[in-house]
N, C-alpha and C positions, 0 to 999 in steps of 0.2 A: 144801341144808343138811341134809335128812333122810338123804341118803346117808352123810354124815359122821357123823351122830348114831348110826346103827345100829350100826357097829363099836364105837364108844366105849361104848354102852350094853351090847352084846354082852360086851364085855370085863369090865365091871363085874360083870355077872351071872354070868360064867364064874369069875371069881375069888371070888365070895361062898363062904363056907363054911357048913356046918350050924350052927356056933357064931354066925356073924354073922347067920344067919337067926333063930335063936332069940332073939337080942338085938334084932331089927328093931323099931323102934317108930315110929309115926307122930307127926308134927309136931301139936301141939294149939294151938288158937286160943282167945283170950279169949271169942269170941262167933261166932256165924254171920256177923254183919256183917263182922267182920274177915276171915274165911274167904273170903266172897264177894268182898271188895275185892283179896284176895291173888291170885285166879284171873281169868283173862282171858276165858274163855268158858265159859258154862253153857248146856246145851239139853237138852230131853228128846227122845230120839231112839230109833229102832228099828235094831238091828244087822242089817246086811245080810250082811256077809261078813267073814272074817278071814283074814290071811295072816301066818304066823310064819317069822322068819328070825334066827338067832343068838341065841335067847332073847327076842327083841322081836317084839310082834305089832302089826300095824296092822289095826284094825276100821274099817270103813266103815259110817256111820250114816246112815239117812234121817232128817233133821231134822224132828221133829214140831212142835216149839215152841221158839222162841229165847227164852231167859230173860236172857242177858247176852252181849254182843258180837254179831259178825255171821258166824256159821258159814253156809257154803254148804248148800243143801238136801241135798246128799250130801256128808258130811265124814269124811274119815279121820282116826283118832285113834290115836296110837302109844302103847303101853303095855307094861311087863314082861309076858311070858308067865308064868303060873302054873308053879311047879316047887319042888322041895325046897331049892333053893339061891338063890332070888330072893326079894327083899323087894319088896312092893308089887305082886306079880303078880296079874293079873286076866284072867278069860276072858268073853267075851260069846257067848252062843248066838245064831244066826240067828233073828230074829224077836222076840228079847228087847227089852222097852222099858224104858229106864233113863234117869236124869238124869245126864248127863255134865258133869263139872267138869274143865276143862282149862286149861293154861298154853300160852302160844306165841302165833303168829300164826294167824289162821283157817285159813290153808292148811298150817300145820305144827304141829298140836296134839298135846300129850302129857298123860297123865294115869297115875295109880297107883290101886291099890285103897284107899290112904289118902284119896285125894281123893274117890272114889266113895263111900266109906262114912263120911265125916266127919260129915255131917248129913243129916237126912231131907229128902225133897222138900219137905214143909210148912215145915221150918225155913229151907231155902233160899229158898223163895218169899216168906216173911215177911222175911227179911234184904234182899231185892231191893226191897221196897216204900219 
């Protein structure tokens, strides 16, 4: 499934224009609880390695703490690569610890900067109680 997703995502990112990037907005939610319900997997993880292809990056995380869902202890997450013509692009540095909020099956997760930055870790933890 991921093989089919990469070219489709790449096509969308390549077709994006600077004007589209300037108009890029994130979906807003009424509450952190609604946001948590909308997403499938939430975990605190440490970025191990990233690989980019066609404007899409897959970062593998060492899962430090599972907050929602059942990610494997080593979990790849696909996301748009940052760039001038992409919306939702995000980069993770090796060793960086971050709370990942993603959608999809545990073996085929995807996220964006909108999901990563929507709520603080404290807000997500409170919403999960």
